[in-house]
Every structure is written in C-alpha cells, then in structure tokens.
C-alpha positions in Angstrom: 0.8 26.9 4.2 0.8 24.9 1.1 -2.2 22.7 0.5 -1.9 19.0 -0.4 -4.2 16.1 -1.1 -3.5 12.6 0.1 -4.4 9.7 -2.2 -4.6 6.2 -0.6 -4.1 3.4 -3.2 -6.0 0.6 -1.6 -4.9 -2.0 -4.2 -1.2 -1.8 -3.4 -1.4 -0.2 0.0 0.7 2.9 -0.9 -0.1 6.6 -0.3 0.8 9.6 -2.4 0.9 13.3 -1.5 0.1 15.8 -4.3 0.4 19.6 -4.2 -2.9 21.3 -4.9 -2.0 24.9 -4.0 1.1 26.8 -3.2 1.1 29.2 -0.2 2.0 32.9 -0.6 5.7 32.4 0.2 6.1 29.5 -2.2 4.4 31.3 -5.0 6.8 34.2 -4.7 10.0 32.1 -4.2 11.9 31.3 -7.4 12.3 27.6 -6.4 8.8 27.4 -4.9 10.2 26.5 -1.5 7.8 26.5 1.4 9.2 26.5 4.9 5.9 26.6 6.7 3.8 23.5 7.7 1.7 21.9 5.0 -2.0 21.4 5.3 -4.0 18.4 4.0 -6.8 19.9 1.9 -8.5 16.5 1.2 -7.9 12.8 1.4 -9.5 10.2 -0.8 -9.2 6.5 -1.5 -8.5 4.9 -4.9 -9.6 1.3 -4.6 -9.1 0.0 -8.2 -5.9 1.7 -9.2 -2.3 1.1 -8.1 0.3 3.8 -7.6 2.6 4.8 -10.4 5.6 3.1 -8.9 3.8 -0.3 -8.6 2.2 -0.1 -12.1 5.6 0.8 -13.6 7.2 -2.2 -11.8 4.5 -4.6 -13.0 4.9 -3.3 -16.6 8.6 -3.8 -16.3 8.3 -7.4 -15.0 5.7 -8.2 -17.6 7.9 -7.0 -20.5 10.9 -8.9 -19.1 8.8 -12.1 -18.8 7.9 -11.7 -22.5 11.5 -11.4 -23.4 11.3 -7.7 -24.4 14.1 -5.3 -23.6 13.2 -2.7 -20.9 14.6 0.7 -21.4 
C-alpha cells in the first residue's frame, strides 16, 4: 500500500492528497503505478493557507485587475 497524507485547507475548504511513501510494487514499477489500496498515514489542517489552485486563481485575478498580462 502506498502511504498518503491528507491536507485540509480550512481557508478555502479544499483538500489535497500527497504521496509520502511508495509501496514495494510502486517502487519497482517503472511508472510507479500502484494497484493496491492506498493508506492515509496522517491528516492535518492548514487554517491560514489556501490550496495552490485557489492562490494561483487569486494571483491571476489580481494581475488582471491591475491591467497586467497573465501568461
């Protein structure tokens, strides 16, 4: 089983799943594919930070409001 951590972004209400450790099969597979169930190793809350998607969207909207070209 591959081990994951769940991060709850309280500010925006989203949740993210990050890989912390590959299982034996995924380590030996060239594409790191795991076909067994995954296990949550830990779960924690992030009350003051938004997820990457929300912070990127806010940055994009802020730059468009300032008349800058977003690339």
